[in-house]
C-alpha positions in Angstrom: 16.3 -3.8 24.8 14.1 -2.9 21.5 16.1 -2.6 18.6 16.8 0.8 16.8 14.8 1.3 13.5 16.6 3.5 10.4 13.5 3.7 7.8 14.6 5.8 4.7 11.7 7.1 2.6 12.6 7.6 -0.7 11.2 7.5 -4.3 9.5 9.5 -6.9 9.1 13.0 -6.5 5.3 13.7 -6.5 4.7 10.3 -5.5 3.5 11.3 -1.4 7.2 11.1 0.2 5.8 13.9 2.4 2.4 12.4 3.4 4.3 9.3 4.2 6.9 11.2 6.6 4.0 13.0 8.3 2.2 9.4 8.7 5.4 8.0 10.3 6.3 11.1 12.7 2.3 10.8 14.0 3.7 6.7 14.4 6.1 8.0 16.8 9.0 8.2 14.4 11.6 10.8 14.3 11.4 12.4 11.0 13.8 14.3 8.6 13.5 15.1 5.4 15.9 16.5 2.8 18.6 15.6 4.5 22.0 15.7 2.8 23.7 12.3 2.3 26.8 13.5 3.9 24.7 13.9 7.4 23.6 10.2 7.4 26.6 9.1 9.4 25.6 11.2 12.5 22.3 9.8 12.4 23.4 6.2 12.4 25.3 6.5 15.7 23.6 4.8 18.4 21.9 7.4 20.9 22.6 7.9 24.4 19.0 7.9 25.6 18.2 4.7 24.3 16.7 3.1 21.0 15.3 5.6 18.4 12.8 5.2 15.4 13.8 7.6 12.9 12.5 8.1 9.4 14.5 10.0 6.8 13.6 11.2 3.6 15.9 11.8 0.8 15.2 11.7 -3.0 16.5 13.5 -6.3 15.6 16.8 -4.7 18.0 16.3 -1.6 21.7 18.1 -1.9 24.1 15.9 -3.7 21.9 13.4 -4.3 23.5 10.5 -5.5 22.2 6.8 -5.3 24.8 4.6 -5.7 26.5 7.3 -2.6 23.5 6.6 -0.2 23.7 2.6 -1.1 27.2 2.4 -0.3 26.7 4.4 3.3 23.6 2.5 4.1 25.8 -0.7 3.7 28.5 0.8 6.0 26.0 1.4 8.7 27.2 -0.2 12.1 24.8 -3.2 13.2 25.2 -3.2 16.5 22.7 -3.6 19.3 20.1 -5.3 17.0 20.0 -1.9 14.6 17.7 -2.1 11.7 17.5 -0.2 8.4 14.8 -0.5 5.8 13.9 1.2 2.7 10.6 2.5 1.8 10.5 3.4 -2.0 7.0 5.6 -3.3 6.1 4.8 -7.0 3.8 6.2 -9.1 2.7 5.8 -12.9 4.3 8.4 -15.0 1.2 10.1 -16.6 -0.9 10.5 -12.9 3.2 12.1 -11.5 3.1 14.8 -14.6 -0.5 15.6 -14.0 0.3 16.0 -10.1 3.2 18.5 -11.3 0.8 20.7 -13.8 -2.0 21.2 -11.2 0.3 22.7 -8.7 1.9 24.4 -11.4 5.7 23.3 -10.1 8.4 22.1 -12.7 10.5 18.9 -12.2 13.5 19.3 -10.1 15.4 17.4 -12.7 14.3 19.3 -15.7 13.7 22.8 -14.6 14.1 23.8 -18.0 12.5 20.7 -20.3 9.3 19.3 -20.0 8.2 17.2 -16.8 7.5 13.9 -18.5 11.7 14.4 -19.6 12.2 15.0 -15.6 10.1 11.8 -14.8 12.0 9.8 -17.4 15.6 11.1 -16.2 14.3 10.8 -12.5 13.3 7.2 -13.2 16.4 5.9 -14.4 18.4 7.5 -11.6 16.2 6.0 -8.8 16.1 2.6 -10.3 18.9 1.3 -8.1 17.3 2.0 -4.9 13.9 0.8 -6.1 15.6 -2.8 -6.9 17.1 -2.5 -3.1 14.3 -1.8 -1.5 12.1 -3.4 1.5 8.8 -1.9 0.5 7.3 -0.4 -2.5 4.1 1.4 -2.4 2.5 2.6 -5.8 0.5 5.6 -5.1 -0.8 5.7 -8.3 -4.8 5.2 -7.2 -4.5 5.9 -3.6 -5.6 8.7 -1.6 -3.4 10.6 1.3 -5.3 8.7 4.0 -5.1 5.2 1.8 -1.5 6.3 1.9 -1.3 7.0 5.7 -2.8 3.6 6.5 -0.6 1.4 4.3 2.5 3.2 5.8 0.8 2.7 9.6 0.7 -1.0 8.6 3.8 -1.7 7.6 5.8 0.6 9.7 4.4 0.6 12.8 6.5 1.1 16.2 4.6 -1.3 18.3 6.2 -4.9 17.3 2.8 -7.0 19.2 0.3 -5.0 16.4 -1.6 -7.6 14.6 -0.9 -8.5 11.3 -2.4 -5.9 9.4 -4.4 -7.1 6.6 -5.8 -5.2 3.5 -8.3 -6.4 0.9 -8.9 -4.8 -2.2 -10.6 -5.3 -5.4 -9.9 -4.2 -9.0 -10.3 -4.3 -12.4 -8.1 -6.3 -15.0 -8.2 -3.4 -17.5 -7.0 -1.2 -15.3 -4.0 -3.6 -14.3 -2.6 -5.7 -11.1 -2.3 -3.8 -8.1 1.6 -3.9 -7.4 1.2 -3.6 -3.8 -0.7 -6.9 -3.7 0.9 -9.6 -2.1 -1.8 -12.6 -3.4 -4.2 -11.8 -6.5 -7.0 -13.9 -7.1 -8.9 -13.9 -10.5 -12.7 -14.0 -9.9 -13.6 -13.9 -13.7 -15.1 -17.1 -13.9 -18.3 -16.3 -11.7 -21.4 -15.1 -13.0 -21.6 -11.7 -14.2 -24.0 -9.2 -12.9 -22.7 -6.9 -15.2 -25.4 -8.6 -18.0 -28.2 -8.0 -16.0 -30.0 -4.8 -16.8 -31.1 -4.1 -13.2 -27.6 -5.2 -11.3 -25.3 -3.0 -13.9 -25.9 0.4 -12.3 -25.2 -1.1 -8.6 -22.0 -2.3 -7.0 -20.6 -5.5 -5.3 -21.6 -3.9 -2.1 -25.3 -4.0 -2.9 -27.2 -7.0 -1.6 -29.1 -7.7 -4.8 -25.6 -7.8 -6.9 -24.2 -10.1 -3.9 -27.3 -12.4 -3.8 -26.8 -13.1 -7.7 -23.3 -13.7 -7.3 -24.1 -16.1 -4.4 -26.3 -17.9 -6.7 -23.6 -19.5 -8.7 -22.9 -22.5 -7.5 -19.0 -22.0 -7.6 -19.1 -18.7 -5.3 -19.6 -20.6 -2.0 -16.7 -23.3 -2.5 -14.5 -19.8 -3.8 -14.7 -18.6 -0.3 -14.5 -21.4 1.4 -11.6 -23.0 -0.4 -10.2 -19.4 0.2 -10.8 -19.3 3.7 -9.0 -22.9 4.3 -6.1 -21.5 2.3 -5.7 -18.6 4.0 -6.7 -18.3 7.7 -4.1 -21.5 8.5 -1.4 -19.1 6.9 -1.7 -15.7 8.7 -0.3 -16.7 12.0 2.7 -17.5 9.6 3.2 -14.5 7.9 3.0 -13.1 11.0 5.2 -15.0 13.3 7.9 -14.7 10.0 7.7 -10.7 10.8 5.5 -9.8 8.1 3.5 -6.7 9.3 0.8 -5.8 6.3 -0.6 -8.3 4.0 -2.4 -7.3 0.4 -5.0 -9.8 -0.8 -6.4 -8.5 -4.2 -9.4 -10.0 -5.9 -9.7 -8.8 -9.4 -12.8 -9.1 -12.1 -13.1 -7.4 -15.7 -14.6 -4.2 -14.9 -13.7 -3.9 -11.0 -17.2 -3.4 -10.1 -19.2 -6.3 -9.0 -17.5 -9.8 -8.8 -14.2 -8.8 -7.2 -16.1 -6.3 -5.1 -18.6 -8.7 -3.3 -15.9 -11.2 -3.2 -13.6 -9.0 -1.1 -16.4 -7.7 1.2 -17.3 -11.0 2.0 -13.8 -12.7 2.4 -12.9 -9.4 4.2 -16.2 -10.2 6.7 -15.2 -14.3 7.1 -11.6 -13.0 8.1 -13.1 -10.9 10.5 -15.4 -13.6 11.9 -12.1 -15.6 12.2 -10.2 -12.8 14.1 -8.3 -10.9 11.9 -9.4 -7.6 11.7 -9.6 -6.6 7.7 -9.4 -3.4 5.6 -11.5 -3.1 2.4 -10.7 -0.7 -0.5 -12.1 -0.6 -4.0 -9.2 0.6 -6.2 -11.5 1.6 -9.3 -15.0 1.9 -8.0 -14.9 4.9 -5.6 -19.0 4.8 -5.0 -18.1 1.2 -3.8 -15.8 2.8 -0.8 -18.6 5.4 0.0 -21.3 2.5 0.3 -19.2 0.5 2.2 -18.3 3.2 4.6 -21.8 4.2 5.1 -23.0 0.8 5.9 -20.1 0.2 8.1 -21.3 4.1 10.0 -24.6 2.3 10.1 -23.4 -1.1 11.7 -25.8 -3.0 9.3 -23.8 -5.6 7.3 -25.1 -5.9 3.8 -24.9 -9.4 3.8 -24.1 -12.4 6.0 -20.7 -14.3 5.2 -21.6 -17.1 3.8 
């Protein structure tokens, strides 16, 4: 018999809890939002109809919210019949949270008579104990709602036979490391197309940029070494029960080298039978170009 699943969805107000719960509902979870902590025990009882997958939304806006009491109740949850309880914590940069509240003209729930910044600071301190014990932490600072739904599906799909979901992302070191990354590779040692006036306006999705980078003898060795290193590890990740793996490539501006490497390495993974999604965090036009290319089924460059 399949194990019952309880997923607690929590985090910072404005970080995407509603979007995550809707995604989980689409995956087949029973979603309950703003549940008072005192009612948790009712959901913890085994169902007479068999195992369930339940997603519970709780954060600082929930009635009588108390992180310490919540952690205590989670620890006291019965664990019969292989029941599984996990915590998803949704986080976001303070300035982006503040902007979201300002754009929607909403007051912060913990600072109804003060500034939004004061509310965010207070909430971050309040939520720290839950963030520390979370099984999965997703930073939504640079995610669209669609990208957040994809991440949630990758981590929490009910079908236990689902293949390991792999996400390959590019990023700019100037804008910081991607917090969701499991593995990060620095490709700033490769020849930089930025210094070619013709290539500078392009991105790593474009064939001329990829050809320029491919002319660097270090690039082909990099791709082969990465393939030799990663592909044997993927079945081990899957066997261990990991459902989602994020591999990140970074360069200075996140526009040329990191994008080209991400695109071509993801293609190598696909050729080995490991489907991989691609996201270019800091260059939105590259995402659009990649989507258009995929729709036309004309790869910009065959994996080397």
